[in-house]
C-alpha positions as CSV (number, residue, x, y, z in Angstrom):
1,M,139.3,109.1,98.4
2,D,136.6,110.6,96.3
3,I,133.6,112.3,98.1
4,Y,131.1,110.0,96.3
5,D,133.0,107.0,97.5
6,S,132.7,108.3,101.1
7,V,129.0,109.0,100.9
8,F,128.2,105.6,99.2
9,E,130.3,103.8,101.8
10,L,128.5,105.5,104.5
11,I,125.0,105.0,103.1
12,D,125.7,101.4,101.8
13,M,123.6,101.4,98.6
14,R,123.2,97.7,98.9
15,S,119.8,98.0,100.5
16,F,118.7,94.4,101.0
17,S,121.9,93.6,103.3
18,N,121.3,96.8,105.2
19,L,119.7,96.4,108.7
20,W,118.1,99.9,108.4
21,Y,116.1,98.7,105.4
22,W,114.5,95.9,107.3
23,I,113.8,98.1,110.3
24,V,112.1,100.7,108.0
25,L,110.1,97.9,106.3
26,A,108.9,96.6,109.8
27,V,108.1,100.0,111.2
28,M,106.3,101.1,108.0
29,W,104.0,98.1,108.1
30,S,103.5,98.2,111.8
31,S,102.4,101.8,111.6
32,A,100.2,101.2,108.4
33,S,98.2,98.5,110.4
34,H,98.0,100.6,113.6
35,W,96.7,103.8,111.9
36,V,93.5,103.0,110.1
37,L,92.1,105.9,108.3
38,G,94.3,108.1,110.4
39,V,92.9,106.7,113.6
40,P,95.0,104.7,116.0
41,Y,93.5,101.2,116.3
42,D,93.5,101.2,120.1
43,V,90.8,103.9,119.8
44,V,88.8,101.4,117.7
45,Q,89.4,98.6,120.2
46,R,88.4,100.9,123.2
47,A,85.2,101.8,121.4
48,R,84.5,98.1,120.5
49,N,85.2,96.9,124.0
50,Q,83.1,99.5,125.6
51,L,80.3,99.1,123.2
52,N,80.2,95.3,123.8
53,N,80.2,95.8,127.6
54,G,77.0,97.7,127.6
55,P,75.9,101.3,127.3
56,S,77.6,103.6,129.7
57,D,78.8,107.2,129.7
58,Q,82.3,106.0,129.2
59,S,81.3,103.9,126.1
60,R,79.6,106.8,124.5
61,D,82.8,109.0,125.1
62,A,85.0,106.3,123.3
63,L,82.6,106.0,120.6
64,N,82.1,109.7,120.2
65,D,85.9,110.1,120.0
66,L,86.3,107.4,117.4
67,E,83.4,108.9,115.4
68,D,84.9,112.3,115.6
69,L,88.4,111.2,114.6
70,V,87.1,109.2,111.6
71,R,84.9,112.2,110.5
72,L,87.9,114.7,110.7
73,N,90.2,112.3,108.8
74,I,87.7,111.4,106.2
75,N,86.8,115.1,105.6
76,R,90.5,115.7,105.2
77,M,91.1,112.8,102.8
78,T,88.0,113.4,100.7
79,Y,89.0,117.2,100.4
80,I,92.5,116.3,99.3
81,S,91.2,113.7,96.9
82,D,88.8,116.0,95.4
83,L,91.2,119.0,95.2
84,S,94.4,117.2,93.9
85,G,93.6,113.6,93.7
86,L,94.4,113.2,90.0
87,W,97.8,115.1,90.3
88,L,98.7,113.0,93.3
89,M,97.8,109.8,91.4
90,S,99.8,110.8,88.4
91,F,102.8,111.6,90.5
92,L,102.6,108.3,92.3
93,F,102.3,106.3,89.1
94,F,105.3,108.3,87.6
95,L,107.3,107.6,90.7
96,L,106.5,104.0,90.9
97,S,107.1,103.4,87.2
98,S,110.4,105.2,87.4
99,L,111.5,103.2,90.4
100,F,110.4,99.9,88.7
101,M,112.5,100.8,85.4
102,L,115.5,101.8,87.4
103,G,115.4,98.9,89.7
104,F,114.2,95.9,87.5
105,V,115.4,97.0,84.1
106,Y,118.6,98.8,85.0
107,R,119.3,96.7,88.0
108,L,119.7,99.4,90.7
109,E,119.2,97.7,94.0
110,F,118.3,100.9,95.8
111,S,115.5,101.5,93.4
112,Q,114.3,98.0,93.8
113,A,114.2,98.4,97.6
114,L,112.2,101.6,97.3
115,F,109.8,100.1,94.8
116,L,109.2,97.1,97.1
117,L,108.5,99.6,99.9
118,L,106.3,102.1,98.1
119,C,104.3,99.9,95.7
120,P,102.3,97.9,98.4
121,L,102.0,101.0,100.6
122,S,100.4,102.9,97.6
123,V,97.9,100.1,97.3
124,V,97.0,100.6,101.0
125,I,96.7,104.3,100.4
126,L,94.3,103.8,97.5
127,L,92.2,101.3,99.7
128,T,92.2,103.9,102.5
129,V,91.0,106.7,100.2
130,R,88.3,104.3,98.7
131,K,87.1,103.4,102.1
132,A,87.1,107.0,103.2
133,L,84.9,107.9,100.3
134,E,82.6,105.0,101.1
135,I,82.3,105.9,104.8
136,H,81.7,109.5,103.6
137,Q,78.8,108.6,101.5
138,D,77.2,106.0,103.7
139,S,78.1,107.6,107.0
140,P,77.8,104.5,109.2
141,D,78.1,104.9,113.0
142,G,78.7,102.7,116.0
143,A,79.3,99.0,115.3
144,D,79.1,99.5,111.5
145,L,81.8,102.1,111.6
146,I,83.9,99.7,113.8
147,N,83.4,96.9,111.3
148,H,84.5,99.0,108.3
149,L,87.7,100.0,110.2
150,G,88.4,96.4,111.2
151,R,88.0,95.2,107.5
152,L,90.4,98.0,106.3
153,R,93.0,96.9,109.0
154,F,92.7,93.3,108.0
155,Q,93.2,94.1,104.3
156,T,96.2,96.3,105.2
157,Q,97.7,93.5,107.4
158,L,97.2,91.1,104.5
159,I,98.9,93.4,102.0
160,G,101.7,94.0,104.4
161,M,102.3,90.3,105.2
162,F,102.5,89.5,101.4
163,S,104.7,92.6,100.9
164,I,107.2,91.5,103.7
165,L,107.1,88.0,102.2
166,V,107.9,89.1,98.6
167,T,110.5,91.7,99.8
168,S,112.3,89.2,102.0
169,M,112.5,86.6,99.2
170,W,113.8,89.2,96.7
171,G,116.2,90.5,99.2
172,M,117.6,87.0,99.9
173,Y,117.9,86.4,96.3
174,Q,119.9,89.6,95.8
175,N,122.2,88.9,98.7
176,I,122.8,85.4,97.5
177,S,123.4,86.6,94.0
178,A,125.9,89.2,95.4
179,M,127.8,86.5,97.3
180,V,128.0,84.2,94.4
181,L,129.1,86.9,92.0
182,G,131.5,88.4,94.7
183,L,130.0,91.9,94.7
């Protein structure tokens, strides 16, 4: 048996019939909607709950924690986007266009699967960077900051739901096609 046959048998390059692909898809979108601007959403909820329950020392602590985490992550994101944003965008578009061509023109299922993972995630990353630049410019605090983060999380969840729908429909089509053709 050839070494390549052994590796491909172990990895199972038919991605849409592989359980690990669907686990990665679920974990990716769960993580993307939980970490908004690099801040865990439970920190946002804790700050919102304590802000709504009235002013107290504990509510200021939660809100200060949220504002500090957002400030740190936004400064990091704006620094990276200013320093190498153009190069990162160029590489991202090269990667996505390569995966698209390999997957949908040359019919490589592994490239289709990677494209369906990375393309919507890149939209979420672009939205996140845009929101980071907006928050950096406007510097909202308190309830306004919580509203910004809530809207970004909602947009991320919408993109994730649509991505899971499209990916599952395409995956079912690929699996049915493989069964009919006997691959």
